[in-house]
N, C-alpha and C positions, 0 to 999 in steps of 0.2 A: 627294538621297541623304542629305545632312547632316540635313535635317528629319526624314526617316524614321527615322534612327538615334537622333535625340533623342527622338522620340515612343516609339520602342521601348524606349529606356533608361528613360524616365519610367514607361511602363507596367510594365516589369519591377520597378522600385522600388516602385510602388504595390501590385502583386500580392504582392511579397515582404513588405512591411510589414503587408498585410492577413492574410497567412498567419501571421505572428508574433503578431499581435494575437489570432488565433483559437486559438493553441496552448494546450491546457489545461494548467494548472499544478496539481499535486496540492494538496489542502487540507493545512493544517499538521496534524501529529499532535496527539492530545489531550494528550500529555505530551511533554516534551523527551526526546531520545534518552538522555541521562544518567539521567533518572528512570526511564524504561522499562527500561534495563539494570539499574538497582538493583532494580526489582521482580522481574526475571527472576532475578537472583543470589539474592535472598532467597526464592525459590520462593513468591512471593505471588500468582502468576498462572499460568494455563494458557496457554502460548504456542501461538498458531495462525499458521502460515505459510499465507497464502491465495493463494500463487502456484500455478502448474501443477506437477504432479509432475516434469516435466522440469527446471523451474527449481529446485525443491526438491532434486533430486538433485545439482545443481551446488554445493550448500552451503546450510546453514541454521543457525539458532540451535540450540545444543545443547538437546535435549529438546523441540524444537518438534514439533508435530503438523501434518501437511499436510492442509488442508481447502481444496481448489481452488475459488476464487470463481467461476471460469468453468465449473465442472462443472454439468451439468444438474440434478443432485441436491443442489446446495449447500444450498438451503432445507431439504430433508429432513434432511441431515446436521446442520444447525444445530438442528433440532427435537429431535435426540437428545442435545444437550448438557445438562449439569447446570446448572440455573438458579441454583444456590447458588454456583457458582465465579465467579471473576473471570477474564476472558479478555483477553489482550494480543495484538492482531493486527498483522501486518506483511506487507509485499509488497516489490516491487522499487522502487517510487517513493513509495508512500503513497496512491496513488489507489484501488487495489482494496481496500486495508485500510480506507479510509474508507467506501467503498461497502458493504463487508461488515459493518462496524460498524453502519452505519445500518440495514441489513437485519436484523441480529441484534437490535438494539433494537426494531425493529418487530415482531419475533417474540416479544417478551416478555423477552428477556435484558437485564437492567438493568446488569450489571457488565461492561461491554465497553469496552476502551480501545484506541484506534488508536495503535499505537506507531510508525507511519510506515514508513520504508524500511529494508531490510536494510543497505544501505551506511552509513546514519546510525547504526544500532544497532551495527554493527561498529566504526565510528569512535569510538563512545562506550564501547567495551570489551566488548560482548556477545561471548561465546565462540561460535564456529561450528565446525561439522564438515562 
């Protein structure tokens, strides 16, 4: 019985550490949250919240526009954006905003900045509503 419990404990530890090793971590933002907040305050960027509409409704950066990265028509919405503008993207963790920034650059938008996560922007002083 003792041998079984030891084997079970070892298997549990190995499985847990493998799960931790595979947990994705969001890539770092293109700019530090303080710099992103400064860009937002100075109205130097169009702010895009790439979270879902339900997430957006719970609070967002003042003046942000919601363009849901998970929406089926996200690429079509991006194609409608003005390519002369600079866009600062954010989401809940920085993962979706990073992917959205990559996709937007692939579609020809050159002035795209991944601002990271809403919590980090809020902590850096971005105003939310």
